[in-house]
TIVO-2410 file (N, C-alpha, C; in nm, 3 decimals):
# residues 166
REC num residu      c1      c2      c3 atome chaine
REC   1      M   2.393   1.235   2.326     N      A
REC   1      M   2.273   1.273   2.254    CA      A
REC   1      M   2.305   1.293   2.107     C      A
REC   2      D   2.209   1.256   2.023     N      A
REC   2      D   2.227   1.275   1.879    CA      A
REC   2      D   2.215   1.423   1.843     C      A
REC   3      A   2.276   1.458   1.729     N      A
REC   3      A   2.273   1.598   1.683    CA      A
REC   3      A   2.131   1.644   1.656     C      A
REC   4      L   2.048   1.557   1.598     N      A
REC   4      L   1.909   1.595   1.570    CA      A
REC   4      L   1.832   1.626   1.698     C      A
REC   5      Q   1.857   1.544   1.797     N      A
REC   5      Q   1.788   1.564   1.924    CA      A
REC   5      Q   1.830   1.696   1.987     C      A
REC   6      K   1.960   1.728   1.980     N      A
REC   6      K   2.009   1.853   2.036    CA      A
REC   6      K   1.951   1.974   1.964     C      A
REC   7      A   1.940   1.963   1.831     N      A
REC   7      A   1.889   2.075   1.751    CA      A
REC   7      A   1.739   2.092   1.766     C      A
REC   8      G   1.672   1.990   1.817     N      A
REC   8      G   1.527   1.999   1.837    CA      A
REC   8      G   1.448   1.986   1.708     C      A
REC   9      T   1.510   1.927   1.603     N      A
REC   9      T   1.441   1.914   1.474    CA      A
REC   9      T   1.376   1.778   1.456     C      A
REC  10      N   1.395   1.687   1.546     N      A
REC  10      N   1.344   1.553   1.531    CA      A
REC  10      N   1.216   1.536   1.614     C      A
REC  11      S   1.104   1.578   1.559     N      A
REC  11      S   0.979   1.576   1.635    CA      A
REC  11      S   0.932   1.434   1.666     C      A
REC  12      E   0.964   1.336   1.579     N      A
REC  12      E   0.924   1.199   1.607    CA      A
REC  12      E   0.988   1.149   1.736     C      A
REC  13      F   1.116   1.180   1.752     N      A
REC  13      F   1.187   1.139   1.873    CA      A
REC  13      F   1.125   1.207   1.995     C      A
REC  14      A   1.099   1.335   1.983     N      A
REC  14      A   1.042   1.410   2.095    CA      A
REC  14      A   0.904   1.356   2.132     C      A
REC  15      N   0.824   1.324   2.031     N      A
REC  15      N   0.690   1.269   2.057    CA      A
REC  15      N   0.698   1.134   2.125     C      A
REC  16      L   0.789   1.050   2.079     N      A
REC  16      L   0.806   0.918   2.139    CA      A
REC  16      L   0.857   0.931   2.282     C      A
REC  17      R   0.951   1.019   2.302     N      A
REC  17      R   1.007   1.040   2.436    CA      A
REC  17      R   0.898   1.090   2.531     C      A
REC  18      A   0.814   1.179   2.484     N      A
REC  18      A   0.705   1.231   2.568    CA      A
REC  18      A   0.604   1.122   2.599     C      A
REC  19      A   0.578   1.033   2.503     N      A
REC  19      A   0.481   0.925   2.525    CA      A
REC  19      A   0.532   0.825   2.628     C      A
REC  20      I   0.662   0.800   2.628     N      A
REC  20      I   0.719   0.707   2.724    CA      A
REC  20      I   0.722   0.769   2.863     C      A
REC  21      G   0.747   0.898   2.867     N      A
REC  21      G   0.748   0.968   2.995    CA      A
REC  21      G   0.858   0.916   3.085     C      A
REC  22      T   0.821   0.885   3.209     N      A
REC  22      T   0.920   0.838   3.307    CA      A
REC  22      T   0.921   0.686   3.319     C      A
REC  23      N   0.850   0.617   3.231     N      A
REC  23      N   0.848   0.471   3.235    CA      A
REC  23      N   0.986   0.414   3.202     C      A
REC  24      N   1.020   0.307   3.271     N      A
REC  24      N   1.148   0.240   3.249    CA      A
REC  24      N   1.130   0.134   3.140     C      A
REC  25      I   1.194   0.154   3.023     N      A
REC  25      I   1.180   0.059   2.913    CA      A
REC  25      I   1.299  -0.037   2.903     C      A
REC  26      V   1.399  -0.021   2.988     N      A
REC  26      V   1.521  -0.103   2.984    CA      A
REC  26      V   1.490  -0.253   2.993     C      A
REC  27      P   1.401  -0.299   3.079     N      A
REC  27      P   1.376  -0.444   3.089    CA      A
REC  27      P   1.319  -0.505   2.960     C      A
REC  28      Y   1.263  -0.423   2.873     N      A
REC  28      Y   1.204  -0.474   2.750    CA      A
REC  28      Y   1.305  -0.486   2.637     C      A
REC  29      F   1.423  -0.432   2.654     N      A
REC  29      F   1.526  -0.434   2.552    CA      A
REC  29      F   1.653  -0.497   2.607     C      A
REC  30      I   1.652  -0.629   2.613     N      A
REC  30      I   1.764  -0.701   2.673    CA      A
REC  30      I   1.889  -0.698   2.585     C      A
REC  31      F   1.873  -0.663   2.456     N      A
REC  31      F   1.988  -0.654   2.366    CA      A
REC  31      F   2.080  -0.538   2.403     C      A
REC  32      S   2.028  -0.449   2.479     N      A
REC  32      S   2.098  -0.323   2.502    CA      A
REC  32      S   2.178  -0.326   2.632     C      A
REC  33      D   2.295  -0.260   2.628     N      A
REC  33      D   2.376  -0.243   2.748    CA      A
REC  33      D   2.354  -0.102   2.803     C      A
REC  34      A   2.229  -0.064   2.813     N      A
REC  34      A   2.192   0.072   2.850    CA      A
REC  34      A   2.202   0.098   3.000     C      A
REC  35      T   2.220  -0.003   3.077     N      A
REC  35      T   2.221   0.016   3.222    CA      A
REC  35      T   2.335   0.106   3.269     C      A
REC  36      N   2.442   0.115   3.192     N      A
REC  36      N   2.557   0.198   3.229    CA      A
REC  36      N   2.544   0.342   3.180     C      A
REC  37      E   2.437   0.373   3.112     N      A
REC  37      E   2.416   0.507   3.056    CA      A
REC  37      E   2.349   0.599   3.157     C      A
REC  38      N   2.371   0.731   3.145     N      A
REC  38      N   2.306   0.829   3.232    CA      A
REC  38      N   2.154   0.827   3.214     C      A
REC  39      D   2.108   0.819   3.088     N      A
REC  39      D   1.965   0.814   3.057    CA      A
REC  39      D   1.940   0.693   2.967     C      A
REC  40      P   1.917   0.575   3.029     N      A
REC  40      P   1.903   0.452   2.951    CA      A
REC  40      P   1.789   0.455   2.848     C      A
REC  41      T   1.679   0.520   2.882     N      A
REC  41      T   1.567   0.526   2.789    CA      A
REC  41      T   1.604   0.602   2.663     C      A
REC  42      T   1.668   0.715   2.678     N      A
REC  42      T   1.712   0.794   2.562    CA      A
REC  42      T   1.813   0.715   2.479     C      A
REC  43      F   1.903   0.644   2.545     N      A
REC  43      F   2.002   0.562   2.475    CA      A
REC  43      F   1.932   0.456   2.390     C      A
REC  44      I   1.833   0.388   2.446     N      A
REC  44      I   1.760   0.283   2.374    CA      A
REC  44      I   1.683   0.343   2.257     C      A
REC  45      L   1.615   0.454   2.280     N      A
REC  45      L   1.538   0.518   2.172    CA      A
REC  45      L   1.628   0.563   2.057     C      A
REC  46      N   1.744   0.618   2.091     N      A
REC  46      N   1.839   0.659   1.987    CA      A
REC  46      N   1.884   0.538   1.904     C      A
REC  47      R   1.913   0.429   1.971     N      A
REC  47      R   1.958   0.308   1.901    CA      A
REC  47      R   1.847   0.254   1.811     C      A
REC  48      L   1.726   0.245   1.863     N      A
REC  48      L   1.613   0.197   1.783    CA      A
REC  48      L   1.589   0.286   1.661     C      A
REC  49      Q   1.599   0.416   1.682     N      A
REC  49      Q   1.576   0.511   1.573    CA      A
REC  49      Q   1.683   0.493   1.465     C      A
REC  50      R   1.807   0.477   1.503     N      A
REC  50      R   1.914   0.457   1.404    CA      A
REC  50      R   1.893   0.329   1.325     C      A
REC  51      E   1.856   0.221   1.395     N      A
REC  51      E   1.840   0.091   1.330    CA      A
REC  51      E   1.716   0.086   1.240     C      A
REC  52      A   1.612   0.160   1.274     N      A
REC  52      A   1.488   0.156   1.196    CA      A
REC  52      A   1.481   0.263   1.088     C      A
REC  53      S   1.576   0.353   1.086     N      A
REC  53      S   1.573   0.465   0.993    CA      A
REC  53      S   1.561   0.416   0.848     C      A
REC  54      G   1.454   0.459   0.782     N      A
REC  54      G   1.431   0.426   0.642    CA      A
REC  54      G   1.376   0.288   0.616     C      A
REC  55      K   1.356   0.207   0.718     N      A
REC  55      K   1.309   0.070   0.700    CA      A
REC  55      K   1.158   0.056   0.716     C      A
REC  56      I   1.096   0.147   0.786     N      A
REC  56      I   0.953   0.137   0.814    CA      A
REC  56      I   0.876   0.217   0.711     C      A
REC  57      K   0.786   0.148   0.640     N      A
REC  57      K   0.703   0.213   0.539    CA      A
REC  57      K   0.562   0.229   0.596     C      A
REC  58      L   0.508   0.349   0.584     N      A
REC  58      L   0.373   0.373   0.631    CA      A
REC  58      L   0.274   0.326   0.527     C      A
REC  59      G   0.165   0.266   0.573     N      A
REC  59      G   0.061   0.217   0.484    CA      A
REC  59      G  -0.042   0.324   0.454     C      A
REC  60      L  -0.144   0.283   0.381     N      A
REC  60      L  -0.250   0.373   0.337    CA      A
REC  60      L  -0.319   0.441   0.455     C      A
REC  61      D  -0.338   0.367   0.564     N      A
REC  61      D  -0.409   0.421   0.680    CA      A
REC  61      D  -0.329   0.530   0.752     C      A
REC  62      L  -0.197   0.523   0.749     N      A
REC  62      L  -0.115   0.621   0.820    CA      A
REC  62      L  -0.059   0.731   0.729     C      A
REC  63      Q  -0.025   0.694   0.607     N      A
REC  63      Q   0.039   0.787   0.516    CA      A
REC  63      Q  -0.062   0.864   0.432     C      A
REC  64      G  -0.182   0.809   0.415     N      A
REC  64      G  -0.278   0.868   0.324    CA      A
REC  64      G  -0.258   0.814   0.184     C      A
REC  65      G  -0.349   0.842   0.098     N      A
REC  65      G  -0.342   0.791  -0.039    CA      A
REC  65      G  -0.483   0.768  -0.090     C      A
REC  66      T  -0.496   0.673  -0.179     N      A
REC  66      T  -0.627   0.644  -0.236    CA      A
REC  66      T  -0.639   0.495  -0.266     C      A
REC  67      A  -0.761   0.451  -0.283     N      A
REC  67      A  -0.788   0.310  -0.314    CA      A
REC  67      A  -0.894   0.303  -0.422     C      A
REC  68      F  -0.884   0.200  -0.506     N      A
REC  68      F  -0.980   0.175  -0.612    CA      A
REC  68      F  -1.024   0.031  -0.603     C      A
REC  69      L  -1.147   0.006  -0.641     N      A
REC  69      L  -1.199  -0.129  -0.653    CA      A
REC  69      L  -1.252  -0.141  -0.795     C      A
REC  70      V  -1.183  -0.219  -0.878     N      A
REC  70      V  -1.225  -0.234  -1.016    CA      A
REC  70      V  -1.291  -0.369  -1.033     C      A
REC  71      E  -1.388  -0.373  -1.120     N      A
REC  71      E  -1.466  -0.494  -1.142    CA      A
REC  71      E  -1.453  -0.538  -1.287     C      A
REC  72      M  -1.422  -0.665  -1.308     N      A
REC  72      M  -1.409  -0.718  -1.442    CA      A
REC  72      M  -1.547  -0.749  -1.498     C      A
REC  73      D  -1.568  -0.713  -1.624     N      A
REC  73      D  -1.693  -0.741  -1.693    CA      A
REC  73      D  -1.687  -0.884  -1.745     C      A
REC  74      T  -1.740  -0.980  -1.669     N      A
REC  74      T  -1.733  -1.121  -1.709    CA      A
REC  74      T  -1.822  -1.151  -1.829     C      A
REC  75      N  -1.923  -1.066  -1.856     N      A
REC  75      N  -2.005  -1.084  -1.976    CA      A
REC  75      N  -1.921  -1.063  -2.101     C      A
REC  76      A  -1.836  -0.963  -2.098     N      A
REC  76      A  -1.746  -0.939  -2.212    CA      A
REC  76      A  -1.646  -1.053  -2.226     C      A
REC  77      L  -1.605  -1.112  -2.115     N      A
REC  77      L  -1.514  -1.226  -2.118    CA      A
REC  77      L  -1.581  -1.344  -2.185     C      A
REC  78      A  -1.708  -1.368  -2.152     N      A
REC  78      A  -1.785  -1.478  -2.213    CA      A
REC  78      A  -1.805  -1.452  -2.362     C      A
REC  79      A  -1.831  -1.328  -2.399     N      A
REC  79      A  -1.852  -1.294  -2.540    CA      A
REC  79      A  -1.725  -1.315  -2.621     C      A
REC  80      S  -1.611  -1.286  -2.562     N      A
REC  80      S  -1.486  -1.305  -2.635    CA      A
REC  80      S  -1.449  -1.452  -2.645     C      A
REC  81      A  -1.494  -1.533  -2.548     N      A
REC  81      A  -1.465  -1.676  -2.549    CA      A
REC  81      A  -1.551  -1.750  -2.651     C      A
REC  82      A  -1.677  -1.707  -2.666     N      A
REC  82      A  -1.771  -1.772  -2.759    CA      A
REC  82      A  -1.849  -1.664  -2.833     C      A
REC  83      P  -1.790  -1.605  -2.936     N      A
REC  83      P  -1.856  -1.497  -3.010    CA      A
REC  83      P  -1.992  -1.541  -3.066     C      A
REC  84      G  -2.092  -1.459  -3.044     N      A
REC  84      G  -2.226  -1.487  -3.096    CA      A
REC  84      G  -2.311  -1.574  -3.006     C      A
REC  85      D  -2.254  -1.640  -2.908     N      A
REC  85      D  -2.330  -1.726  -2.818    CA      A
REC  85      D  -2.368  -1.645  -2.694     C      A
REC  86      T  -2.494  -1.606  -2.686     N      A
REC  86      T  -2.539  -1.524  -2.574    CA      A
REC  86      T  -2.558  -1.605  -2.446     C      A
REC  87      N  -2.553  -1.737  -2.456     N      A
REC  87      N  -2.570  -1.822  -2.338    CA      A
REC  87      N  -2.436  -1.879  -2.289     C      A
REC  88      A  -2.328  -1.827  -2.340     N      A
REC  88      A  -2.197  -1.877  -2.301    CA      A
REC  88      A  -2.172  -1.849  -2.153     C      A
REC  89      V  -2.114  -1.947  -2.087     N      A
REC  89      V  -2.082  -1.935  -1.945    CA      A
REC  89      V  -1.931  -1.944  -1.930     C      A
REC  90      V  -1.875  -1.856  -1.851     N      A
REC  90      V  -1.731  -1.856  -1.828    CA      A
REC  90      V  -1.703  -1.939  -1.704     C      A
REC  91      S  -1.606  -2.029  -1.717     N      A
REC  91      S  -1.572  -2.114  -1.603    CA      A
REC  91      S  -1.501  -2.030  -1.496     C      A
REC  92      Q  -1.503  -2.082  -1.376     N      A
REC  92      Q  -1.438  -2.013  -1.264    CA      A
REC  92      Q  -1.287  -2.006  -1.288     C      A
REC  93      A  -1.231  -2.111  -1.350     N      A
REC  93      A  -1.088  -2.113  -1.379    CA      A
REC  93      A  -1.053  -2.005  -1.482     C      A
REC  94      D  -1.138  -1.988  -1.582     N      A
REC  94      D  -1.113  -1.884  -1.683    CA      A
REC  94      D  -1.121  -1.745  -1.621     C      A
REC  95      T  -1.219  -1.724  -1.533     N      A
REC  95      T  -1.233  -1.595  -1.465    CA      A
REC  95      T  -1.112  -1.569  -1.377     C      A
REC  96      A  -1.067  -1.671  -1.303     N      A
REC  96      A  -0.950  -1.656  -1.215    CA      A
REC  96      A  -0.826  -1.623  -1.297     C      A
REC  97      S  -0.811  -1.688  -1.411     N      A
REC  97      S  -0.697  -1.662  -1.498    CA      A
REC  97      S  -0.703  -1.518  -1.552     C      A
REC  98      A  -0.820  -1.474  -1.593     N      A
REC  98      A  -0.837  -1.339  -1.645    CA      A
REC  98      A  -0.810  -1.235  -1.536     C      A
REC  99      I  -0.857  -1.262  -1.415     N      A
REC  99      I  -0.831  -1.172  -1.301    CA      A
REC  99      I  -0.681  -1.163  -1.276     C      A
REC 100      S  -0.613  -1.277  -1.279     N      A
REC 100      S  -0.468  -1.280  -1.257    CA      A
REC 100      S  -0.395  -1.197  -1.363     C      A
REC 101      Q  -0.437  -1.210  -1.489     N      A
REC 101      Q  -0.376  -1.131  -1.596    CA      A
REC 101      Q  -0.406  -0.983  -1.577     C      A
REC 102      A  -0.528  -0.952  -1.536     N      A
REC 102      A  -0.566  -0.812  -1.514    CA      A
REC 102      A  -0.486  -0.750  -1.400     C      A
REC 103      V  -0.459  -0.828  -1.295     N      A
REC 103      V  -0.377  -0.780  -1.184    CA      A
REC 103      V  -0.239  -0.740  -1.234     C      A
REC 104      E  -0.181  -0.822  -1.322     N      A
REC 104      E  -0.047  -0.791  -1.376    CA      A
REC 104      E  -0.051  -0.666  -1.463     C      A
REC 105      V  -0.155  -0.650  -1.544     N      A
REC 105      V  -0.170  -0.531  -1.629    CA      A
REC 105      V  -0.181  -0.407  -1.539     C      A
REC 106      L  -0.264  -0.417  -1.435     N      A
REC 106      L  -0.282  -0.304  -1.344    CA      A
REC 106      L  -0.154  -0.273  -1.267     C      A
REC 107      R  -0.079  -0.378  -1.232     N      A
REC 107      R   0.048  -0.358  -1.160    CA      A
REC 107      R   0.144  -0.275  -1.246     C      A
REC 108      K   0.151  -0.306  -1.374     N      A
REC 108      K   0.238  -0.230  -1.465    CA      A
REC 108      K   0.192  -0.085  -1.475     C      A
REC 109      R   0.061  -0.063  -1.478     N      A
REC 109      R   0.009   0.074  -1.486    CA      A
REC 109      R   0.040   0.152  -1.359     C      A
REC 110      V   0.027   0.086  -1.245     N      A
REC 110      V   0.051   0.152  -1.116    CA      A
REC 110      V   0.200   0.182  -1.099     C      A
REC 111      D   0.285   0.093  -1.150     N      A
REC 111      D   0.430   0.114  -1.137    CA      A
REC 111      D   0.476   0.242  -1.203     C      A
REC 112      E   0.401   0.291  -1.302     N      A
REC 112      E   0.435   0.417  -1.369    CA      A
REC 112      E   0.434   0.536  -1.272     C      A
REC 113      F   0.357   0.525  -1.164     N      A
REC 113      F   0.344   0.635  -1.070    CA      A
REC 113      F   0.452   0.634  -0.963     C      A
REC 114      G   0.530   0.526  -0.956     N      A
REC 114      G   0.638   0.519  -0.859    CA      A
REC 114      G   0.591   0.510  -0.715     C      A
REC 115      V   0.473   0.455  -0.693     N      A
REC 115      V   0.419   0.441  -0.557    CA      A
REC 115      V   0.492   0.329  -0.486     C      A
REC 116      A   0.539   0.356  -0.365     N      A
REC 116      A   0.608   0.254  -0.287    CA      A
REC 116      A   0.507   0.157  -0.228     C      A
REC 117      E   0.529   0.031  -0.252     N      A
REC 117      E   0.451  -0.079  -0.197    CA      A
REC 117      E   0.300  -0.066  -0.218     C      A
REC 118      P   0.255  -0.056  -0.344     N      A
REC 118      P   0.111  -0.055  -0.368    CA      A
REC 118      P   0.053  -0.194  -0.341     C      A
REC 119      V  -0.076  -0.199  -0.308     N      A
REC 119      V  -0.146  -0.326  -0.290    CA      A
REC 119      V  -0.236  -0.344  -0.412     C      A
REC 120      I  -0.215  -0.453  -0.485     N      A
REC 120      I  -0.298  -0.486  -0.601    CA      A
REC 120      I  -0.330  -0.634  -0.587     C      A
REC 121      Q  -0.456  -0.664  -0.553     N      A
REC 121      Q  -0.491  -0.803  -0.526    CA      A
REC 121      Q  -0.636  -0.830  -0.562     C      A
REC 122      P  -0.665  -0.956  -0.597     N      A
REC 122      P  -0.804  -0.993  -0.625    CA      A
REC 122      P  -0.890  -0.972  -0.500     C      A
REC 123      A  -1.013  -0.930  -0.523     N      A
REC 123      A  -1.109  -0.911  -0.413    CA      A
REC 123      A  -1.242  -0.969  -0.458     C      A
REC 124      G  -1.266  -1.094  -0.423     N      A
REC 124      G  -1.388  -1.159  -0.467    CA      A
REC 124      G  -1.368  -1.226  -0.602     C      A
REC 125      A  -1.478  -1.267  -0.663     N      A
REC 125      A  -1.472  -1.345  -0.787    CA      A
REC 125      A  -1.431  -1.262  -0.908     C      A
REC 126      N  -1.470  -1.134  -0.912     N      A
REC 126      N  -1.443  -1.056  -1.033    CA      A
REC 126      N  -1.399  -0.912  -1.004     C      A
REC 127      Q  -1.339  -0.890  -0.888     N      A
REC 127      Q  -1.295  -0.756  -0.852    CA      A
REC 127      Q  -1.147  -0.755  -0.814     C      A
REC 128      I  -1.086  -0.638  -0.827     N      A
REC 128      I  -0.945  -0.620  -0.790    CA      A
REC 128      I  -0.935  -0.494  -0.704     C      A
REC 129      L  -0.871  -0.508  -0.589     N      A
REC 129      L  -0.848  -0.396  -0.498    CA      A
REC 129      L  -0.711  -0.337  -0.528     C      A
REC 130      I  -0.707  -0.205  -0.543     N      A
REC 130      I  -0.582  -0.133  -0.568    CA      A
REC 130      I  -0.569  -0.025  -0.462     C      A
REC 131      Q  -0.463  -0.030  -0.381     N      A
REC 131      Q  -0.437   0.070  -0.279    CA      A
REC 131      Q  -0.306   0.139  -0.312     C      A
REC 132      L  -0.309   0.271  -0.316     N      A
REC 132      L  -0.191   0.350  -0.353    CA      A
REC 132      L  -0.157   0.445  -0.239     C      A
REC 133      P  -0.072   0.401  -0.143     N      A
REC 133      P  -0.036   0.490  -0.033    CA      A
REC 133      P   0.056   0.602  -0.079     C      A
REC 134      G   0.034   0.720  -0.023     N      A
REC 134      G   0.121   0.833  -0.050    CA      A
REC 134      G   0.105   0.898  -0.185     C      A
REC 135      L   0.000   0.863  -0.258     N      A
REC 135      L  -0.022   0.922  -0.390    CA      A
REC 135      L  -0.064   1.067  -0.373     C      A
REC 136      S   0.004   1.156  -0.444     N      A
REC 136      S  -0.026   1.299  -0.431    CA      A
REC 136      S  -0.162   1.330  -0.492     C      A
REC 137      E  -0.220   1.441  -0.448     N      A
REC 137      E  -0.350   1.484  -0.502    CA      A
REC 137      E  -0.343   1.503  -0.653     C      A
REC 138      A  -0.232   1.553  -0.702     N      A
REC 138      A  -0.217   1.579  -0.845    CA      A
REC 138      A  -0.218   1.448  -0.925     C      A
REC 139      D  -0.167   1.340  -0.866     N      A
REC 139      D  -0.159   1.213  -0.938    CA      A
REC 139      D  -0.285   1.127  -0.926     C      A
REC 140      K  -0.376   1.160  -0.834     N      A
REC 140      K  -0.494   1.076  -0.812    CA      A
REC 140      K  -0.583   1.067  -0.935     C      A
REC 141      E  -0.608   1.180  -1.001     N      A
REC 141      E  -0.695   1.178  -1.119    CA      A
REC 141      E  -0.629   1.102  -1.234     C      A
REC 142      S  -0.501   1.122  -1.250     N      A
REC 142      S  -0.427   1.051  -1.355    CA      A
REC 142      S  -0.426   0.901  -1.327     C      A
REC 143      A  -0.408   0.863  -1.203     N      A
REC 143      A  -0.410   0.721  -1.165    CA      A
REC 143      A  -0.546   0.661  -1.192     C      A
REC 144      S  -0.651   0.733  -1.158     N      A
REC 144      S  -0.787   0.685  -1.181    CA      A
REC 144      S  -0.811   0.661  -1.329     C      A
REC 145      A  -0.773   0.754  -1.414     N      A
REC 145      A  -0.792   0.739  -1.559    CA      A
REC 145      A  -0.709   0.624  -1.613     C      A
REC 146      N  -0.588   0.611  -1.564     N      A
REC 146      N  -0.499   0.505  -1.611    CA      A
REC 146      N  -0.551   0.367  -1.570     C      A
REC 147      I  -0.604   0.356  -1.451     N      A
REC 147      I  -0.656   0.229  -1.402    CA      A
REC 147      I  -0.785   0.190  -1.474     C      A
REC 148      R  -0.868   0.288  -1.506     N      A
REC 148      R  -0.998   0.260  -1.569    CA      A
REC 148      R  -0.992   0.228  -1.717     C      A
REC 149      K  -0.883   0.262  -1.785     N      A
REC 149      K  -0.879   0.239  -1.929    CA      A
REC 149      K  -0.878   0.089  -1.959     C      A
REC 150      K  -0.931   0.054  -2.075     N      A
REC 150      K  -0.942  -0.086  -2.114    CA      A
REC 150      K  -0.804  -0.145  -2.134     C      A
REC 151      S  -0.794  -0.272  -2.109     N      A
REC 151      S  -0.667  -0.342  -2.121    CA      A
REC 151      S  -0.629  -0.361  -2.267     C      A
REC 152      V  -0.502  -0.350  -2.294     N      A
REC 152      V  -0.451  -0.372  -2.429    CA      A
REC 152      V  -0.464  -0.519  -2.468     C      A
REC 153      S  -0.457  -0.608  -2.371     N      A
REC 153      S  -0.463  -0.751  -2.400    CA      A
REC 153      S  -0.604  -0.800  -2.430     C      A
REC 154      G  -0.701  -0.712  -2.423     N      A
REC 154      G  -0.838  -0.752  -2.451    CA      A
REC 154      G  -0.916  -0.791  -2.327     C      A
REC 155      I  -0.850  -0.796  -2.213     N      A
REC 155      I  -0.918  -0.829  -2.088    CA      A
REC 155      I  -0.990  -0.704  -2.043     C      A
REC 156      P  -1.122  -0.710  -2.035     N      A
REC 156      P  -1.194  -0.589  -1.991    CA      A
REC 156      P  -1.170  -0.562  -1.844     C      A
REC 157      A  -1.119  -0.445  -1.814     N      A
REC 157      A  -1.089  -0.410  -1.675    CA      A
REC 157      A  -1.214  -0.368  -1.599     C      A
REC 158      G  -1.319  -0.335  -1.669     N      A
REC 158      G  -1.443  -0.296  -1.602    CA      A
REC 158      G  -1.436  -0.154  -1.552     C      A
REC 159      E  -1.538  -0.114  -1.485     N      A
REC 159      E  -1.546   0.022  -1.431    CA      A
REC 159      E  -1.481   0.027  -1.294     C      A
REC 160      G  -1.405   0.129  -1.271     N      A
REC 160      G  -1.341   0.144  -1.142    CA      A
REC 160      G  -1.428   0.225  -1.048     C      A
REC 161      R  -1.438   0.178  -0.926     N      A
REC 161      R  -1.508   0.255  -0.823    CA      A
REC 161      R  -1.403   0.293  -0.722     C      A
REC 162      Q  -1.410   0.413  -0.678     N      A
REC 162      Q  -1.312   0.462  -0.581    CA      A
REC 162      Q  -1.376   0.461  -0.443     C      A
REC 163      P  -1.338   0.361  -0.359     N      A
REC 163      P  -1.400   0.352  -0.228    CA      A
REC 163      P  -1.365   0.468  -0.135     C      A
REC 164      G  -1.257   0.537  -0.161     N      A
REC 164      G  -1.231   0.652  -0.075    CA      A
REC 164      G  -1.087   0.692  -0.069     C      A
REC 165      N  -1.067   0.813  -0.025     N      A
REC 165      N  -0.934   0.865   0.001    CA      A
REC 165      N  -0.905   0.848   0.150     C      A
REC 166      Y  -0.779   0.832   0.182     N      A
REC 166      Y  -0.742   0.809   0.321    CA      A
REC 166      Y  -0.643   0.912   0.365     C      A
***
């Protein structure tokens, strides 16, 4: 038995062990030579826990955090492309390019918070989804303000809407 298991401080192991109960999991783990062990299930769980330690990252749904949906002001993009022309139309390629640049700007802003594995991706023609798992309550307001500020490159980031905390 591992030291953590003996000390009773590893609640994840205890919860997993309780969920498995008396079910035999040995046939599902052919990599293991657990058949010679007194408690093959515990042996397999210990091995899996050692191998997975620190490798599994929880997402927004399990770890909590916040998400933002920002929308690019394509009217401002058209105005900057053709100053004074109120009938200017922005091509889909120009909008896609601007969205791509905005994603990179937002990625740099989000990296300041040190969030592990944030999701920053286009969502539709003129929106960007930003998911920040594990963001502390203290950092949420700062992140919101940082994400909503106008881009230095002149690309209007638009207004951010916060779809919810998780």
